N, C-alpha and C positions, 0 to 999 in steps of 0.2 A: 690175683685179681678176685674181687668179691663177687659172689653171684648176684645178679640183678633180677630178682623176681618180685612180683607184686605181693607175695606172701610175706616177705621179709620186711617190707615197709609198713609202718603204721597206717591205719586207715585215715581217711580225710576227716572223719568225725572226731577222732581223738586229737588231731592237730588243731582243729578249729571247732571247739565245742559250740553248740548252739546256745545263744544267749536268749534269755527270756524277754519277751516283748512287754512284760508287765513291770518294767523297772519304774521307779518313781521319777517324776519329772524333776530335772535339775532346776533349782530356783527357789527363792525364798518367798514367803508370803507376808512377811512383816512390812509395815508401812514405810519404815525407814529404808529397808532394803529395796523396796519398790522405788522409792525416791532416788536412791543411789543408781539403780539401773536406768531410770528415766533420765537422770542427769548425764549418765554415760552415753545414753542414746542420743542426747542432744550435743554430744562431743564436748562436754565440759571437762576440763582437766581435773586431776585429783586435787590440786591445790584450790581450785574453785569449788569443787564438789563438797569437800569436807566441811567448810563453814556453813553451807546451805543445810546439810544434814544435821549439823550441830544446832542450828537455830530451830529446826523442826523438832529436835529432841527437847530443847529447852521449852518450847511452846507446849509440847505434849505433857511434859512434867509439871509445868506451871498450872495446867488445867486438869491435873489429876488423871492423866492418861485416858482422857475421854477420846472417843473417836472423832477425828476432825470433820468427818462427814456430818456430824450432828451440830457442829459449831458454825458460826457465821461471822459476820463483820464485827459484831460487838465484842466477841471474844478476842479477835485479832487486834482490834483497837485497844482493848484493855491491856493486852500483853505488850503492845508497842508503847503505850503510855507508861507502863510499869518500867520497861527497860530504859526508856528515855529519862524518866524522872528519878528512879532509884539507882540505876547503874551509871547514869551520866554518860551515855555513849555518844560518840561522835556521830555526825550526820551520815557519814558514809556507812558506818556500821548499822545505823538505824535503817538506812535504805536497803542494805544487804539483808537484814532480818525481814523487812517487809517483802522483798522479792522472794525470799525463801518460803515465807508463809503463803504468799500468793501462788507459788508453784505447788506447794503442798495441798492447798485447798482445791486447786484446779484438778489435781490427780484423784481426789476423792469422789 
């Protein structure tokens, strides 16, 4: 039988080292990542979330990566007119893009 003494056992501190409380917060700061988290918070499925984020990405790229907080209705209208006229989107896709941009601008 092995001797059972407290000296043979490792200390509590070596088994469970203290973690630093100065760890960085988990989470992203990008606007698209914030949109993904917000859509997940609203219980959107992944299949519904991905097109919304994609429309926000198209919108940001089309306006030269400007901050959406600086943009308003005229920029959204110009983008929606562009995708309707040049891309020839169906009405359902146009409405989906409009909803995604509405959600994006409401978050800013």
